[in-house]
BAFI-3210 file (N, C-alpha, C; in Angstrom, 3 decimals, decimal comma, padded with zeros to 6 digits):
// residues 275
n [1|2|3|4|5|6|7|8|9|10|11|12|13|14|15|16|17|18|19|20|21|22|23|24|25|26|27|28|29|30|31|32|33|34|35|36|37|38|39|40|41|42|43|44|45|46|47|48|49|50|51|52|53|54|55|56|57|58|59|60|61|62|63|64|65|66|67|68|69|70|71|72|73|74|75|76|77|78|79|80|81|82|83|84|85|86|87|88|89|90|91|92|93|94|95|96|97|98|99|100|101|102|103|104|105|106|107|108|109|110|111|112|113|114|115|116|117|118|119|120|121|122|123|124|125|126|127|128|129|130|131|132|133|134|135|136|137|138|139|140|141|142|143|144|145|146|147|148|149|150|151|152|153|154|155|156|157|158|159|160|161|162|163|164|165|166|167|168|169|170|171|172|173|174|175|176|177|178|179|180|181|182|183|184|185|186|187|188|189|190|191|192|193|194|195|196|197|198|199|200|201|202|203|204|205|206|207|208|209|210|211|212|213|214|215|216|217|218|219|220|221|222|223|224|225|226|227|228|229|230|231|232|233|234|235|236|237|238|239|240|241|242|243|244|245|246|247|248|249|250|251|252|253|254|255|256|257|258|259|260|261|262|263|264|265|266|267|268|269|270|271|272|273|274|275]
n.u [-001,001|-003,168|-002,893|-005,275|-007,344|-008,155|-008,227|-009,637|-010,466|-010,888|-010,715|-009,529|-006,829|-003,299|-001,905|-000,185|002,438|003,650|006,926|008,773|008,344|006,114|002,519|000,331|-001,025|-002,366|-005,427|-007,093|-007,835|-011,279|-013,174|-014,143|-017,388|-017,724|-019,186|-018,743|-019,125|-019,514|-017,119|-015,162|-015,878|-015,271|-012,516|-011,701|-010,089|-007,801|-004,290|-001,561|-000,128|-002,022|-003,957|-002,644|-002,243|-004,909|-005,736|-004,116|-005,098|-007,809|-007,901|-006,033|-004,366|-005,175|-004,242|-002,325|000,259|001,047|003,699|005,538|008,122|008,739|009,423|008,961|008,719|009,893|008,716|006,057|006,831|008,541|006,877|004,714|005,970|007,075|004,998|003,769|005,868|006,378|004,605|003,121|004,435|003,515|004,986|004,638|006,383|007,034|008,899|009,947|011,155|013,336|016,891|017,820|015,605|015,375|017,728|017,272|015,058|016,274|018,023|016,212|014,752|016,660|017,516|015,168|014,279|012,274|009,322|009,028|006,966|007,127|005,516|004,736|003,753|002,459|003,192|006,196|008,218|009,343|007,695|005,191|005,661|006,101|003,588|001,794|003,107|005,003|003,327|003,281|004,418|002,490|000,960|-001,723|-004,702|-006,114|-004,218|-002,302|-003,845|-004,261|-001,647|-001,210|-003,106|-002,097|000,540|000,369|-002,232|-003,456|-001,380|-001,427|-004,033|-003,952|-001,976|-003,277|-005,271|-003,801|-002,399|-004,326|-005,639|-007,611|-007,599|-005,736|-002,962|-002,175|-000,112|-001,443|-002,160|-004,208|-003,470|-002,355|-003,721|-006,741|-008,631|-007,760|-008,292|-010,891|-011,021|-011,555|-010,331|-010,686|-011,702|-013,700|-012,566|-013,404|-013,401|-011,904|-010,800|-009,424|-006,940|-005,757|-003,242|-001,672|-003,218|-003,953|-001,579|000,992|003,588|005,452|005,014|005,879|008,600|009,454|009,047|010,791|013,223|013,268|013,550|015,785|015,645|015,871|015,197|014,033|016,595|016,041|014,861|016,741|017,168|015,113|012,643|009,391|007,671|007,884|007,782|007,616|010,416|009,863|007,643|007,779|008,849|010,930|009,670|008,088|007,973|005,411|003,783|001,049|000,601|002,129|001,885|001,750|003,873|003,746|002,845|002,854|001,386|-001,234|-002,897|-003,468|-003,514|-002,459|-004,127|-004,073|-005,202|-007,766|-011,322|-012,572|-014,604|-017,626|-017,516|-014,805|-013,655|-014,710|-013,569|-010,836|-010,758|-011,243|-009,098|-006,600|-004,051]
n.v [-014,519|-017,282|-019,808|-019,854|-021,979|-021,285|-022,036|-022,858|-024,632|-023,575|-024,772|-027,099|-027,478|-026,907|-023,654|-022,519|-020,881|-019,074|-018,502|-015,619|-012,873|-012,696|-012,620|-014,758|-017,509|-019,791|-021,323|-019,449|-019,670|-020,018|-017,076|-016,569|-016,194|-014,185|-013,596|-010,697|-009,513|-011,714|-013,024|-011,225|-011,232|-013,872|-013,740|-012,019|-012,396|-013,318|-013,559|-011,921|-013,838|-015,912|-014,700|-014,458|-017,161|-018,049|-016,516|-017,536|-020,128|-019,674|-018,083|-019,119|-019,524|-017,058|-015,125|-012,257|-009,887|-006,509|-004,091|-001,200|-000,886|000,720|002,469|000,493|-001,851|-004,378|-005,894|-006,869|-008,184|-010,201|-011,510|-012,482|-014,026|-016,072|-017,752|-018,039|-018,618|-018,019|-016,092|-013,790|-010,560|-007,338|-004,467|-001,163|000,890|004,150|005,631|007,819|007,381|007,564|007,016|005,391|003,836|002,123|000,655|-000,492|-002,073|-003,898|-005,165|-006,416|-008,021|-009,879|-010,984|-012,109|-013,651|-012,818|-013,048|-010,960|-008,592|-006,082|-003,108|-000,367|002,956|003,426|005,835|007,430|009,137|011,484|011,893|012,233|014,606|016,375|016,450|017,128|018,683|019,240|017,680|017,402|019,735|021,651|021,582|021,205|019,425|018,194|018,017|016,377|014,089|013,426|012,827|010,561|008,824|008,332|007,333|005,435|004,261|003,275|001,451|-000,375|-001,450|-002,663|-004,570|-006,271|-007,334|-008,608|-010,518|-012,228|-011,861|-012,387|-011,541|-009,372|-008,880|-006,366|-004,031|-002,226|-000,074|000,717|002,958|004,779|006,543|008,569|007,338|004,660|003,940|003,187|000,721|-002,861|-006,184|-007,807|-006,711|-005,501|-004,182|-002,574|-005,015|-006,781|-008,650|-007,353|-007,907|-007,298|-007,967|-006,805|-004,866|-004,007|-003,453|-001,469|001,066|000,077|-002,688|-003,124|-002,461|-004,452|-006,767|-006,390|-006,342|-008,881|-010,544|-009,671|-007,692|-005,048|-001,497|000,922|002,955|005,713|006,015|006,609|009,206|010,580|010,081|008,674|007,701|007,075|007,916|008,952|010,975|013,673|014,205|013,581|013,986|014,399|013,512|015,979|018,060|019,057|017,313|015,050|012,462|009,568|009,766|012,404|013,678|013,308|014,090|016,899|017,576|017,815|015,670|012,259|009,743|007,811|006,778|004,116|002,522|003,325|003,149|002,634|004,646|003,483|004,236|004,866|002,394|000,830|002,064|001,624|-001,149|-001,738|-000,752|-000,527|000,280]
n.w [012,794|012,373|009,833|007,261|005,553|002,504|-000,058|-003,145|-006,064|-009,406|-011,892|-011,292|-011,815|-011,574|-011,568|-014,428|-016,195|-019,009|-019,966|-021,176|-023,558|-025,102|-025,693|-023,777|-025,321|-024,695|-023,559|-021,090|-017,540|-016,673|-016,028|-012,814|-011,319|-008,902|-005,734|-004,387|-001,875|-000,179|-000,677|000,285|002,943|003,594|003,277|005,211|007,489|006,391|005,814|004,053|002,503|002,439|000,814|-001,646|-002,243|-002,375|-004,573|-006,631|-006,911|-007,398|-009,748|-011,474|-014,561|-015,337|-013,666|-012,965|-012,041|-011,059|-011,147|-010,132|-009,660|-007,513|-004,378|-002,355|-003,769|-003,760|-001,777|-002,556|-004,910|-003,998|-002,108|-003,707|-005,723|-004,252|-003,924|-006,450|-008,690|-011,461|-012,280|-014,562|-014,645|-014,838|-016,002|-016,473|-018,337|-018,443|-019,794|-018,641|-016,247|-013,350|-013,687|-011,667|-011,065|-013,279|-012,964|-010,467|-011,102|-012,813|-011,044|-009,192|-010,950|-011,836|-009,397|-008,261|-010,287|-012,149|-014,137|-016,246|-017,875|-020,018|-020,765|-022,901|-023,914|-027,243|-028,272|-028,471|-025,989|-027,200|-029,429|-028,212|-026,762|-028,878|-030,040|-027,962|-026,121|-023,064|-020,907|-018,129|-017,223|-017,430|-015,223|-014,429|-013,623|-015,731|-017,794|-016,580|-016,263|-018,937|-019,691|-018,009|-019,051|-021,632|-021,181|-019,170|-018,429|-020,848|-021,834|-019,671|-019,712|-022,193|-021,724|-019,867|-021,487|-023,562|-022,151|-021,389|-018,934|-016,002|-013,465|-011,292|-009,150|-006,848|-005,106|-003,298|-000,491|002,297|003,767|002,038|000,152|-000,145|-001,823|-001,717|000,867|000,785|-000,370|-000,825|-000,057|-002,278|-005,383|-008,148|-011,058|-013,797|-016,232|-014,812|-011,990|-008,980|-006,622|-003,388|-001,579|000,537|001,680|004,249|005,470|007,100|007,216|009,016|008,873|006,262|006,488|008,301|006,777|004,591|005,967|007,196|005,022|003,795|001,749|-000,712|-000,471|-002,887|-004,364|-004,065|-001,617|000,287|-000,320|000,730|-000,374|-000,227|-001,981|-005,418|-008,815|-012,059|-013,084|-013,325|-011,833|-009,159|-005,783|-002,817|000,480|002,490|005,494|005,821|004,507|004,483|003,736|002,101|-000,631|-001,244|-002,386|-005,084|-008,485|-008,391|-006,167|-006,948|-007,376|-006,267|-007,416|-010,248|-012,103|-012,880|-010,941|-010,619|-011,049|-014,330|-016,448|-018,084|-020,790|-021,171|-020,600|-022,645|-024,872|-024,396|-024,348|-026,995|-028,252|-030,722|-030,595]
ca.u [-002,329|-003,123|-003,160|-006,666|-007,414|-009,137|-008,005|-010,595|-010,045|-011,880|-010,658|-008,897|-005,464|-002,301|-001,621|001,097|002,661|004,599|008,021|009,026|007,726|004,965|001,283|-000,014|-002,088|-003,086|-006,705|-006,970|-008,836|-012,525|-013,329|-015,191|-018,425|-017,591|-019,985|-017,656|-019,390|-019,244|-015,688|-014,400|-016,158|-014,486|-011,097|-011,486|-009,005|-006,679|-003,084|-001,132|000,196|-003,294|-004,624|-001,942|-002,550|-006,312|-005,794|-003,481|-005,984|-009,085|-007,809|-005,171|-003,574|-005,666|-003,706|-001,101|000,470|001,669|004,710|006,104|009,498|008,809|010,227|008,799|008,262|010,459|007,825|005,071|007,500|009,011|005,721|003,923|006,739|007,293|003,828|003,581|007,187|006,459|003,466|003,456|004,519|003,378|005,651|004,389|007,542|006,590|009,976|010,375|011,541|014,734|017,859|017,901|014,490|015,722|018,744|016,588|014,253|017,192|018,507|015,168|014,401|017,674|017,567|013,948|013,961|010,918|008,752|008,651|006,328|007,258|004,598|004,959|002,856|002,905|003,784|007,461|008,233|009,601|006,508|004,152|005,975|005,903|002,154|001,012|003,938|005,376|002,049|003,486|004,803|001,308|000,577|-003,158|-005,139|-006,492|-002,994|-001,718|-004,672|-003,966|-000,334|-001,359|-003,857|-001,215|001,766|000,174|-003,504|-003,629|-000,502|-001,846|-005,218|-003,501|-001,271|-004,253|-005,945|-002,878|-001,974|-005,513|-005,833|-008,931|-007,387|-004,363|-002,528|-001,566|000,383|-002,042|-002,388|-005,252|-002,928|-001,646|-004,537|-008,155|-009,305|-007,356|-008,931|-012,232|-010,916|-011,659|-009,246|-011,005|-012,563|-013,860|-012,217|-013,710|-013,668|-010,864|-010,743|-008,211|-006,700|-004,818|-002,754|-001,104|-004,090|-004,000|-000,234|001,476|005,015|006,215|004,909|006,756|009,984|009,738|009,132|012,028|014,342|013,240|013,946|016,985|015,254|016,249|014,349|014,481|017,663|015,537|014,449|017,816|017,111|013,945|011,406|008,607|006,972|008,588|007,289|008,407|011,357|009,349|006,432|008,035|009,777|011,055|008,637|008,347|007,388|003,976|003,039|000,218|000,641|003,311|001,667|001,648|005,006|003,551|001,947|002,855|000,389|-002,551|-003,702|-002,739|-003,561|-002,039|-005,189|-004,026|-005,978|-009,074|-012,315|-012,785|-015,985|-017,998|-017,065|-013,350|-013,350|-015,025|-012,576|-009,557|-010,880|-011,246|-007,931|-005,654|-002,753]
ca.v [-014,963|-018,677|-020,042|-020,153|-022,716|-020,610|-022,416|-023,678|-024,680|-023,260|-025,758|-028,311|-027,618|-025,990|-022,546|-022,548|-019,633|-019,182|-017,548|-014,870|-011,554|-012,735|-012,890|-016,151|-017,880|-020,943|-020,926|-019,032|-020,187|-019,260|-016,015|-016,966|-015,211|-014,090|-012,727|-009,958|-009,316|-012,976|-013,317|-010,394|-011,711|-015,091|-013,406|-010,907|-012,713|-013,897|-012,739|-011,622|-015,076|-016,579|-014,054|-014,830|-018,566|-018,092|-015,939|-018,452|-021,255|-019,189|-017,495|-019,937|-018,853|-015,697|-014,229|-011,501|-008,834|-005,298|-003,452|000,051|-000,851|001,878|002,428|-000,748|-002,857|-005,702|-006,642|-007,617|-009,060|-011,369|-012,188|-013,187|-015,043|-017,221|-018,619|-018,273|-018,152|-017,546|-015,235|-012,633|-009,307|-006,224|-003,199|-000,105|001,785|005,404|006,288|008,998|006,952|007,863|005,968|004,469|002,888|001,098|-000,220|-001,230|-003,090|-004,932|-005,901|-007,283|-009,007|-010,936|-011,624|-012,876|-014,416|-012,368|-013,227|-009,567|-008,195|-004,628|-002,458|001,065|003,652|003,436|007,152|007,649|010,425|012,601|012,122|012,793|015,999|017,150|016,596|017,681|019,441|018,576|017,744|017,543|021,111|022,511|021,560|021,173|018,039|017,653|017,659|015,215|012,930|013,054|012,167|009,240|007,989|007,953|006,632|004,415|003,540|002,497|000,280|-001,356|-002,139|-003,522|-005,704|-007,187|-008,031|-009,478|-011,612|-013,029|-011,763|-012,240|-010,898|-008,935|-008,557|-005,037|-003,764|-001,022|-000,084|001,670|004,177|005,558|007,619|008,561|006,309|003,323|003,639|002,656|-000,549|-004,158|-007,075|-008,237|-005,731|-005,636|-002,932|-002,853|-006,428|-007,563|-008,652|-006,822|-008,469|-006,439|-008,785|-006,054|-003,704|-003,561|-003,242|-000,103|001,219|-000,820|-004,028|-003,133|-002,494|-005,767|-007,770|-006,157|-006,730|-010,324|-011,257|-009,011|-007,104|-003,635|-000,384|001,710|003,874|007,051|006,058|007,290|010,630|011,169|009,747|007,536|007,245|007,595|007,518|009,623|011,929|015,046|014,340|013,007|014,741|013,824|013,866|017,197|018,064|019,375|016,249|014,231|011,076|009,264|010,081|013,855|014,140|012,928|014,859|018,307|017,751|018,072|014,459|011,179|008,521|007,951|006,282|002,667|001,831|003,957|002,538|003,277|004,837|002,518|004,722|004,717|000,975|000,338|002,617|000,949|-002,553|-001,868|-000,065|-001,297|000,926]
ca.w [012,398|011,924|008,424|006,965|004,301|001,674|-001,438|-003,853|-007,458|-010,428|-012,965|-010,801|-012,285|-011,036|-012,481|-015,129|-016,913|-020,105|-019,901|-022,400|-023,670|-025,987|-024,982|-023,576|-026,234|-024,197|-022,967|-019,711|-016,640|-016,801|-015,041|-011,866|-010,985|-007,454|-004,880|-003,750|-000,446|000,503|-000,824|001,213|004,293|003,743|003,316|006,146|008,422|005,644|005,728|002,680|001,795|002,187|-000,309|-002,868|-002,489|-002,822|-005,912|-007,580|-007,144|-007,919|-011,079|-012,314|-015,594|-015,549|-012,638|-013,224|-011,048|-011,586|-010,311|-010,641|-009,163|-006,640|-003,160|-001,589|-004,725|-003,481|-000,887|-003,325|-005,868|-003,261|-001,518|-004,708|-006,453|-003,381|-004,086|-007,893|-009,153|-012,842|-012,588|-015,407|-013,882|-015,773|-015,665|-017,437|-018,397|-019,051|-020,524|-017,879|-014,908|-013,016|-014,025|-010,537|-011,145|-014,264|-012,385|-009,402|-011,783|-013,312|-009,872|-008,665|-011,975|-011,798|-008,080|-007,996|-011,503|-012,480|-015,467|-016,441|-019,126|-020,069|-021,699|-023,068|-024,827|-028,630|-028,526|-027,783|-025,291|-028,118|-030,255|-027,357|-026,456|-030,100|-030,309|-026,843|-025,204|-021,811|-020,210|-016,692|-016,925|-017,414|-013,810|-014,185|-013,496|-017,037|-018,526|-015,910|-016,590|-020,325|-019,630|-017,420|-019,987|-022,740|-020,807|-018,138|-018,414|-022,078|-021,840|-018,670|-020,213|-023,300|-021,119|-019,291|-022,581|-024,292|-021,273|-021,054|-017,490|-015,388|-012,167|-011,059|-007,802|-006,762|-003,757|-002,728|000,950|002,691|004,364|001,021|-000,424|000,232|-002,611|-001,297|002,141|000,521|-001,082|-000,175|-000,472|-003,637|-006,045|-009,588|-011,736|-015,189|-016,459|-014,146|-010,535|-008,363|-005,294|-002,666|-000,450|001,664|001,841|005,647|006,001|007,286|006,922|009,903|008,285|005,085|006,975|008,891|005,710|003,861|006,831|007,422|003,808|003,267|000,470|-000,784|-000,877|-004,036|-003,934|-003,721|-000,216|001,023|-000,665|001,369|-001,071|000,255|-003,184|-006,584|-010,128|-013,081|-012,506|-013,358|-011,026|-007,835|-004,944|-001,481|001,444|003,251|006,833|005,768|003,828|005,353|003,286|001,304|-002,037|-001,422|-003,179|-006,474|-009,362|-007,964|-005,121|-007,530|-007,257|-005,602|-008,202|-011,646|-012,965|-013,055|-009,922|-010,514|-011,935|-015,612|-016,850|-019,137|-022,091|-021,224|-020,646|-023,994|-025,783|-024,165|-024,724|-028,454|-028,780|-031,539|-030,506]
c.u [-002,261|-003,445|-004,615|-006,713|-008,535|-009,089|-009,169|-010,292|-011,186|-011,907|-009,901|-007,468|-004,570|-002,021|-000,253|001,212|003,747|005,664|008,130|008,226|006,498|003,703|001,049|-001,197|-002,826|-004,389|-006,528|-008,025|-010,113|-012,618|-014,451|-016,174|-018,485|-018,647|-018,987|-017,889|-019,072|-017,753|-014,864|-014,673|-015,347|-013,014|-010,749|-010,327|-007,781|-005,470|-002,647|-000,834|-001,072|-003,964|-003,958|-002,253|-003,973|-006,430|-005,236|-004,397|-007,291|-008,995|-006,855|-004,343|-004,028|-005,098|-002,400|-000,870|001,127|002,721|005,137|007,595|009,725|009,577|010,171|008,413|008,749|009,541|006,856|005,731|007,995|007,830|004,989|004,717|007,170|006,164|003,631|004,844|007,195|005,265|003,897|003,373|004,554|004,082|005,372|005,538|007,140|007,641|010,520|010,788|012,990|015,648|017,952|016,773|014,799|016,771|018,159|015,745|015,130|017,690|017,462|014,765|015,373|017,654|016,377|013,496|012,540|010,557|008,150|008,088|006,312|006,337|004,854|003,888|003,363|003,469|005,104|007,390|008,422|008,369|005,372|004,404|005,790|004,425|001,424|001,807|004,301|004,191|002,209|003,839|003,618|000,686|-000,912|-003,620|-005,481|-005,272|-002,319|-002,520|-004,443|-002,630|-000,482|-002,128|-002,947|-000,123|001,544|-001,090|-003,677|-002,675|-000,930|-003,062|-004,859|-002,783|-002,258|-004,965|-005,016|-002,434|-003,149|-005,815|-007,311|-008,815|-005,944|-004,155|-001,828|-001,219|-000,154|-002,254|-003,385|-004,674|-002,242|-002,452|-005,971|-008,901|-008,995|-007,923|-010,288|-012,202|-011,179|-010,518|-009,448|-012,020|-012,748|-013,588|-012,381|-014,082|-012,714|-011,035|-009,408|-008,104|-005,568|-004,292|-002,270|-001,935|-004,044|-002,619|000,046|002,986|005,881|006,179|005,839|008,218|010,346|009,873|010,444|013,241|014,419|013,764|015,149|016,738|015,565|015,059|014,877|015,561|017,172|015,039|015,481|017,885|015,866|012,627|010,709|007,720|007,687|007,955|008,185|009,263|010,772|008,166|006,570|008,999|009,888|009,904|009,054|007,584|005,881|003,142|002,278|000,256|001,798|003,123|001,581|002,793|004,896|002,647|001,768|001,813|-001,022|-003,473|-002,836|-002,627|-003,160|-003,090|-005,202|-004,977|-007,322|-010,047|-012,439|-014,270|-016,335|-017,489|-015,556|-012,961|-013,599|-013,987|-011,250|-009,615|-010,799|-010,009|-007,041|-004,270|-001,677]
c.v [-016,407|-018,782|-020,436|-020,830|-022,142|-021,085|-023,236|-023,563|-024,352|-024,350|-027,016|-028,506|-026,603|-024,901|-022,714|-021,308|-019,825|-018,109|-016,793|-013,595|-011,546|-013,029|-014,384|-016,500|-019,134|-020,484|-020,568|-019,725|-019,372|-018,209|-016,397|-015,828|-015,124|-013,182|-011,952|-009,739|-010,578|-013,320|-012,508|-010,765|-012,970|-014,776|-012,365|-011,152|-013,291|-012,970|-012,618|-012,892|-015,876|-016,026|-014,395|-016,282|-018,737|-017,592|-016,900|-019,615|-020,814|-018,766|-018,242|-019,125|-017,425|-014,682|-013,584|-010,574|-007,644|-004,804|-002,153|000,135|000,430|001,583|001,058|-001,928|-004,256|-006,537|-007,493|-008,596|-010,340|-012,180|-013,055|-014,304|-016,203|-018,235|-019,014|-017,790|-017,527|-016,682|-014,099|-011,339|-008,145|-005,001|-002,217|000,894|003,040|006,037|007,513|008,619|007,353|006,700|004,936|003,436|001,773|000,131|-001,075|-002,363|-004,238|-005,806|-006,886|-008,361|-010,180|-011,698|-012,549|-013,695|-014,094|-012,665|-011,883|-009,323|-006,666|-004,069|-000,958|001,660|003,524|004,785|007,253|008,964|011,612|012,928|012,732|014,265|016,889|017,430|017,369|018,572|018,619|018,680|017,945|018,971|022,058|022,586|021,834|019,730|017,430|017,216|016,444|013,948|012,469|012,323|010,734|008,298|007,464|007,006|005,478|003,585|002,685|001,301|-000,795|-002,135|-003,098|-004,757|-006,730|-007,993|-009,029|-010,681|-012,475|-013,011|-011,771|-011,533|-010,450|-008,539|-007,207|-004,740|-002,477|-001,200|001,003|002,987|005,090|006,740|007,500|007,466|004,913|002,934|002,980|001,254|-001,753|-005,039|-007,601|-007,273|-006,144|-004,271|-003,165|-004,316|-007,346|-007,506|-008,078|-007,415|-007,684|-007,167|-007,990|-004,806|-003,137|-003,318|-001,756|-000,078|000,307|-002,249|-004,165|-003,267|-003,874|-006,836|-007,614|-006,631|-008,244|-011,098|-010,614|-008,443|-005,615|-002,702|000,164|002,690|005,263|007,145|006,799|008,777|011,313|010,896|008,587|006,992|007,858|007,041|008,137|010,728|013,336|015,266|013,657|013,912|014,064|014,265|015,097|017,166|018,280|018,293|015,407|012,757|010,850|009,560|011,586|014,419|013,811|013,921|016,307|018,594|017,954|016,866|013,377|009,926|008,786|007,435|004,779|001,948|002,504|003,267|003,335|003,519|003,810|002,935|004,539|003,255|000,419|000,816|001,879|-000,507|-002,734|-001,256|-001,006|-000,685|-000,073]
c.w [011,918|010,459|008,232|005,614|003,446|000,242|-001,970|-005,333|-008,382|-011,483|-012,572|-011,233|-011,622|-012,050|-013,121|-015,971|-017,945|-019,948|-021,222|-022,440|-024,562|-025,195|-024,835|-024,471|-025,778|-023,553|-021,499|-018,858|-016,805|-015,707|-014,085|-011,621|-009,466|-006,843|-004,025|-002,262|000,339|000,456|000,165|002,664|004,585|003,973|004,377|007,109|007,717|005,689|004,272|001,891|001,482|000,938|-001,637|-003,232|-003,007|-004,255|-006,959|-007,912|-007,788|-009,374|-012,012|-013,290|-015,871|-014,576|-013,094|-012,034|-011,716|-010,605|-010,959|-010,340|-008,346|-005,360|-002,479|-002,474|-004,403|-002,602|-001,688|-004,292|-005,185|-002,733|-002,541|-005,372|-005,566|-003,516|-005,542|-008,607|-010,542|-013,246|-013,520|-014,596|-014,869|-015,215|-016,784|-017,342|-019,153|-019,948|-019,810|-016,453|-014,616|-013,394|-012,915|-010,562|-012,136|-013,706|-011,257|-010,002|-012,275|-012,157|-009,360|-009,666|-011,949|-010,474|-007,844|-009,197|-011,998|-013,930|-015,887|-017,833|-019,164|-021,149|-021,707|-023,985|-026,259|-029,050|-027,772|-027,018|-026,230|-028,955|-029,428|-027,068|-027,674|-030,352|-029,217|-025,901|-023,980|-020,857|-018,710|-016,298|-016,857|-016,028|-013,601|-014,285|-014,848|-017,835|-017,908|-016,217|-018,027|-020,398|-019,124|-018,346|-021,101|-022,286|-019,839|-018,335|-019,664|-022,141|-020,837|-019,150|-021,348|-022,759|-020,566|-020,374|-023,268|-023,460|-020,812|-019,558|-017,123|-014,037|-012,053|-009,611|-007,807|-005,314|-003,161|-001,231|001,314|003,204|003,343|000,477|000,070|-000,521|-002,079|000,065|001,948|-000,090|-000,184|-000,685|-001,888|-004,213|-007,499|-010,201|-013,227|-015,337|-015,699|-012,627|-010,088|-006,960|-004,647|-001,428|000,752|001,956|003,256|006,260|006,200|007,037|007,789|009,373|007,081|005,519|007,522|007,812|004,940|004,671|006,988|006,220|003,109|001,872|000,457|-000,979|-002,206|-003,562|-003,539|-002,284|000,619|000,701|-000,089|000,676|-000,358|-000,865|-004,378|-007,847|-011,184|-012,458|-012,413|-012,421|-009,665|-007,085|-003,593|-000,577|002,231|004,570|006,792|005,087|004,842|004,978|002,350|-000,173|-002,280|-002,245|-004,654|-007,185|-008,896|-006,885|-005,629|-007,454|-006,641|-006,444|-009,646|-012,620|-013,140|-012,110|-009,657|-011,448|-013,222|-015,825|-017,911|-020,506|-022,243|-021,333|-022,040|-024,989|-025,651|-024,616|-026,226|-029,095|-029,594|-031,521|-030,118]
res [m|p|h|i|d|l|l|h|s|v|n|g|t|q|a|t|f|v|q|g|s|t|p|r|h|s|p|q|s|p|k|p|d|l|d|l|q|a|t|n|q|l|l|s|e|a|n|a|q|n|l|v|e|w|s|a|t|t|f|g|d|g|l|v|m|s|t|s|f|g|i|q|a|a|v|m|l|h|l|v|t|q|v|v|p|h|i|p|i|i|w|v|d|t|g|y|l|p|a|e|t|y|r|f|a|e|e|l|t|n|r|l|h|l|n|l|k|v|y|q|s|p|l|t|p|a|r|m|e|a|l|y|g|k|l|w|d|k|k|d|v|d|s|l|n|q|y|d|q|i|r|k|v|e|p|m|q|r|a|l|l|e|l|n|a|t|a|w|l|a|g|l|r|r|d|q|t|d|h|r|r|s|l|e|k|v|e|l|q|g|n|f|y|k|v|h|p|i|l|n|w|n|s|r|d|i|y|h|y|l|t|a|h|d|l|p|y|h|p|y|f|d|k|g|y|v|s|v|g|d|w|h|s|s|r|p|m|m|a|e|d|e|g|e|r|d|g|r|f|h|g|l|k|q|e|c|g|l|h|l|p|l|s|p|e|a|a|q|s|l|d|s|s|t|l]
***
């Protein structure tokens, strides 16, 4: 696909980012008031790199990205940091990830010189289990949603607020879940813009990118996993699975909540959280 010049500046300055683990206290770029229909029409032929470049110029210091250090995480981490080397990268560590995920995260952080921002729930795993039990073992959607709210959604919302984010890049793909099939390249989720550079990619595109740049898969790929999260709620892909997320959350749901729209009440509660 030919390069499309989509860059336009909000504040006329190059995006800069502060290294370290503390929140950025410098004034962020103003949040642009985007016409999403027109924006997505403009970006309809943009490739993944175009979208990252457009995002960096449009959102400036307000741009962050998220990663789970999952099976194909190296793709987005490499793609984005080639354009914005010091972008703040939010990793929500649930405390229940496989040991291999922690080692994979360390490998990629060192190799790509990531500006990693690690966020966790204020409830330690032991404290959460004492108060609510092993929520994943109950194997009902309400318990799984409570788990995700405590260990994933609240830390992510807090990260976005503390890092003065106006937009975040996420490696979602349309072929992953029913919800993701409905997404556009640029969305508004709560008070934050979401940009999906590889939304139209498929597994072959992922493989070609990893091979071209000599990037690793997560070690669980060799064990038959095509998606991996917490150790207690992930399994290898089976013959009857229809999608790569079917091995998550005991087959009861496909999304952990990080990429679902918040209700106005939930958004208000999270925005005012002092946890």
